[in-house]
C-alpha positions in Angstrom: 81.7 106.7 75.4 81.4 109.5 73.0 82.4 112.9 75.3 85.7 113.8 76.5 86.3 111.9 80.3 87.4 114.2 83.1 90.6 112.5 83.8 89.9 113.6 87.3 87.3 111.3 87.7 89.3 108.1 85.9 92.1 109.0 88.5 89.6 108.3 91.8 90.2 104.9 91.1 93.7 103.8 92.7 94.1 101.6 89.7 94.5 104.2 86.9 96.2 107.0 89.0 99.3 106.6 86.7 97.6 106.8 83.4 98.2 110.0 81.2 95.8 112.2 78.8 96.2 109.3 76.0 96.0 106.5 78.1 92.8 108.0 79.4 91.2 108.7 75.7 92.0 104.7 74.8 90.1 104.0 78.4 87.1 106.1 77.7 86.4 104.5 74.2 85.3 101.1 76.6 83.5 102.9 78.9 79.2 102.9 78.6 77.4 105.2 81.0 75.2 103.6 83.3 72.6 105.6 85.7 70.6 104.0 88.7 67.9 105.1 90.9 67.7 104.2 94.2 67.1 100.2 94.9 67.7 99.5 91.5 69.6 96.5 91.0 72.8 96.7 88.9 73.4 92.7 88.4 71.9 89.9 90.8 73.9 87.2 92.2 74.3 84.1 89.6 73.9 86.4 86.6 76.6 86.4 84.0 80.0 87.9 84.9 79.7 90.1 81.8 80.8 93.5 82.7 83.0 95.2 85.3 81.8 98.7 87.1 83.6 101.6 88.1 81.2 103.7 90.8 81.8 107.2 89.5 78.8 108.7 92.0 76.1 107.4 94.5 76.5 104.2 96.8 76.3 100.7 95.7 75.2 97.9 98.4 76.8 94.4 97.7 74.1 91.7 99.0 74.9 88.0 99.5 71.6 85.6 99.1 71.4 82.6 101.4 69.0 80.1 101.1 68.3 79.8 104.8 68.0 84.0 105.5 67.2 87.2 103.6 70.0 88.5 101.6 72.8 90.1 103.7 74.6 93.2 103.2 78.5 92.3 102.9 79.4 96.1 101.6 78.6 99.3 101.2 80.8 100.9 98.1 81.3 104.7 97.7 83.0 106.5 94.8 86.2 105.5 93.4 85.1 101.6 94.0 85.3 98.9 91.4 82.8 95.8 91.4 81.7 93.2 89.7 85.4 92.3 88.7 85.6 88.8 89.7 83.1 87.4 87.2 84.8 88.8 84.2 88.2 88.0 85.4 87.4 84.4 86.2 84.6 83.7 83.8 82.1 83.0 86.1 78.9 83.9 86.9 78.0 86.9 89.7 78.7 85.8 93.0 76.6 88.6 94.7 74.0 91.0 93.8 74.6 94.8 93.4 72.3 97.2 94.3 72.0 101.1 94.1 71.6 102.8 97.5 70.6 106.3 96.3 71.2 107.7 92.8 74.3 106.3 91.6 76.5 106.8 88.5 78.8 104.3 87.2 80.9 103.3 84.1 80.4 99.7 82.5 83.6 98.1 80.9 82.4 95.1 78.9 84.2 91.8 79.5 85.0 91.4 75.9 86.6 95.3 75.6 88.3 94.5 78.5 90.3 91.2 77.4 90.7 93.1 74.2 92.6 95.8 75.6 94.5 93.1 77.8 95.6 91.6 74.6 96.6 95.0 73.1 98.4 95.6 76.0 96.5 99.0 76.7 97.9 100.3 80.2 94.6 100.5 81.4 93.9 97.2 81.4 97.1 96.1 82.6 96.8 98.5 85.6 93.4 97.1 86.1 94.4 93.5 86.2 97.6 94.2 88.4 95.5 96.3 90.9 93.0 93.4 90.8 95.4 90.4 91.2 96.7 92.7 94.4 93.1 93.1 95.9 92.7 89.3 95.5 95.9 88.5 96.9 94.5 90.2 100.0 91.4 89.2 100.3 93.2 85.2 100.1 95.3 86.6 102.8 92.8 87.9 105.0 90.6 85.0 104.6 93.6 82.7 105.7 93.9 85.0 108.7 90.5 84.7 109.8 90.7 80.5 109.2 93.5 80.7 111.2 91.8 82.6 114.1 88.3 80.3 113.8 90.7 77.4 114.2 92.2 78.7 117.2 89.0 79.6 119.0 87.5 76.0 118.2 90.6 74.2 118.9 89.9 73.7 122.8 86.9 71.6 122.2 88.5 69.3 120.2 87.4 66.6 122.3 83.5 67.0 120.4 83.5 65.1 117.4 81.8 67.9 115.5 84.6 70.3 116.7 87.2 68.2 115.5 85.8 67.6 112.1 84.9 71.4 111.9 88.7 72.1 112.6 89.6 69.5 109.8 87.6 70.8 107.4 88.7 74.5 108.1 92.7 73.5 107.8 91.5 71.5 104.6 90.2 75.0 103.0 93.2 76.8 104.3 95.7 74.1 102.3 93.5 74.3 99.4 93.7 78.5 99.6 97.3 78.3 99.6 98.1 75.6 97.2 95.1 75.2 94.6 96.2 77.1 91.7 94.9 76.5 88.4 95.7 78.3 85.5 
């Protein structure tokens, strides 16, 4: 970004609250501003994960397209939210579609800029990475808890072969979530 950045806007994002003025200036050098009209798509499920976005103002809908149903809204994001982080972190395509619900303003950080900043040890990049790891860890823990609940709900019906198979698949997924670490 060419203009000076408002540190109060940066501090809206929990992972950047500890950044000082110099670190914010280094961070600002990597930001591109994006403005969206209501209904405008930021990215689509399956698109390359080429950037991380920070929602400054407006509202974004995160939608998941399923082959057998219409798009399902997974989340409604408000200012201070970070979106699109999964693709750049794990080098995969977008797992959902992001659509502006109202006029929205975001900052875009390219995957390349993020990885370069990590290599240099920039404080903003390491703060973001730590926060992302914490969020992803909480997501895995929550998913595991939900799978345990689902398995418990199905357990009384284990006499039915399809239920027994479903419980076995749930348990296999839980084990993979807890042990399948590839680095």
